[in-house]
C-alpha positions as CSV (number, residue, x, y, z in Angstrom):
1,Q,93.0,134.7,120.7
2,P,94.8,132.8,117.9
3,H,93.9,129.2,117.8
4,L,94.6,126.1,115.6
5,A,92.7,122.9,115.3
6,E,93.8,119.7,113.6
7,S,91.4,117.1,112.1
8,G,91.5,114.1,109.9
9,G,93.5,111.7,112.0
10,G,92.6,108.0,112.3
11,L,93.6,104.5,111.7
12,V,95.0,103.4,108.3
13,Q,96.9,100.3,107.1
14,S,100.5,100.4,105.9
15,G,100.7,101.8,102.4
16,G,97.4,103.7,102.8
17,S,96.7,107.5,102.7
18,L,95.3,110.1,105.0
19,T,94.8,113.8,104.8
20,L,95.0,116.1,107.8
21,S,93.5,119.6,108.0
22,C,94.6,122.5,110.2
23,T,92.0,125.3,110.7
24,A,92.9,128.7,112.1
25,S,90.7,131.1,114.0
26,G,91.4,134.4,115.7
27,F,94.0,135.4,113.2
28,T,94.6,135.4,109.4
29,L,96.4,132.2,108.5
30,G,97.7,133.8,105.3
31,D,99.9,136.0,107.5
32,S,101.9,133.0,108.8
33,A,104.0,130.1,107.6
34,V,102.7,126.8,108.9
35,G,104.6,123.8,110.2
36,W,103.5,120.2,110.8
37,F,105.1,118.3,113.6
38,R,104.6,114.8,115.1
39,Q,105.3,113.0,118.3
40,A,105.4,109.2,118.7
41,P,105.2,107.5,122.2
42,G,108.5,107.7,123.9
43,K,110.1,109.9,121.3
44,E,110.7,113.6,121.0
45,R,108.6,115.9,118.9
46,E,110.0,116.2,115.4
47,G,109.3,118.5,112.5
48,V,107.6,117.0,109.4
49,C,107.2,119.9,106.9
50,S,106.5,123.5,106.6
51,I,104.8,125.8,104.0
52,S,105.3,129.5,103.4
53,R,102.6,132.1,103.7
54,D,101.7,132.1,100.0
55,G,102.2,128.4,99.6
56,Q,104.9,128.7,97.0
57,T,107.7,127.3,99.2
58,Q,107.6,123.9,101.1
59,E,110.1,122.3,103.2
60,Y,110.1,118.5,104.0
61,R,112.1,116.3,106.3
62,V,113.9,113.5,104.4
63,F,111.8,110.8,106.0
64,V,108.6,112.1,104.5
65,K,109.9,113.5,101.3
66,D,108.1,112.1,98.2
67,R,105.3,110.7,100.5
68,F,103.8,113.7,102.1
69,N,102.5,116.9,100.5
70,V,101.6,120.2,102.3
71,S,99.3,122.7,100.8
72,R,97.1,125.6,102.0
73,D,93.9,127.5,101.2
74,N,94.3,130.9,102.8
75,A,90.7,131.9,101.9
76,K,89.5,129.1,104.2
77,N,92.2,129.7,106.8
78,Q,93.3,126.1,106.3
79,V,96.4,124.1,105.7
80,Y,96.5,120.5,104.7
81,L,98.9,117.5,105.0
82,Q,98.4,114.8,102.4
83,M,100.1,111.6,103.6
84,D,100.6,108.8,101.1
85,S,102.4,105.4,101.4
86,L,102.1,105.5,105.1
87,K,104.3,103.4,107.3
88,P,103.9,102.1,110.9
89,E,106.7,104.5,111.9
90,D,104.5,107.4,110.9
91,T,102.3,106.6,113.8
92,A,102.2,109.7,116.0
93,I,100.2,112.6,117.2
94,Y,100.4,115.2,114.5
95,Y,100.3,119.0,115.3
96,C,100.1,122.1,113.2
97,A,101.7,125.3,114.2
98,A,101.8,128.9,113.2
99,A,103.6,132.2,113.9
100,P,101.1,135.0,113.5
101,S,103.6,137.6,114.5
102,G,106.0,136.6,111.7
103,L,108.8,134.3,110.9
104,G,112.3,135.3,109.9
105,R,112.3,133.0,106.9
106,P,109.7,131.5,104.5
107,T,109.6,128.1,106.2
108,T,111.0,126.3,109.2
109,V,110.7,123.0,110.9
110,R,112.1,124.3,114.2
111,A,109.3,123.9,116.8
112,R,110.5,126.9,118.9
113,D,110.0,129.2,115.9
114,Y,106.2,128.8,116.3
115,D,104.0,130.2,119.0
116,V,100.5,129.0,118.2
117,W,99.8,125.2,118.3
118,G,96.9,122.9,117.8
119,Q,95.9,120.1,120.2
120,G,97.0,117.4,117.8
121,T,95.3,114.6,116.0
122,Q,96.2,110.9,116.3
123,V,97.5,109.0,113.2
124,T,97.9,105.3,113.6
125,V,99.3,103.1,110.8
126,S,98.9,99.4,111.2
127,S,101.3,96.8,109.8
């Protein structure tokens, strides 16, 4: 039973940093690209970034480019999201997602391309 769990969320002031972790169980994370998504109150879920199976390719949405960095440690079945220069508009529940059965491309920030999701972790950035 493939499962993902996020951790590392919390409260941080504007301009601060936070690192999220995504831990997989029930499948080999190295077999799947991983995406990070977020959803703020009253807004639709949006893609944040994605990383290929081997970590060599990363895809970022423009609103987090140069501020966020995604990486992975397949030996630990983990993927990470390093968030720097956080802004209040980054406040959201953050989710990681995987596609154990495969993806048609190295990375994607399309939510419907993933079929295993974590429960999310809350990130709150104060002004």
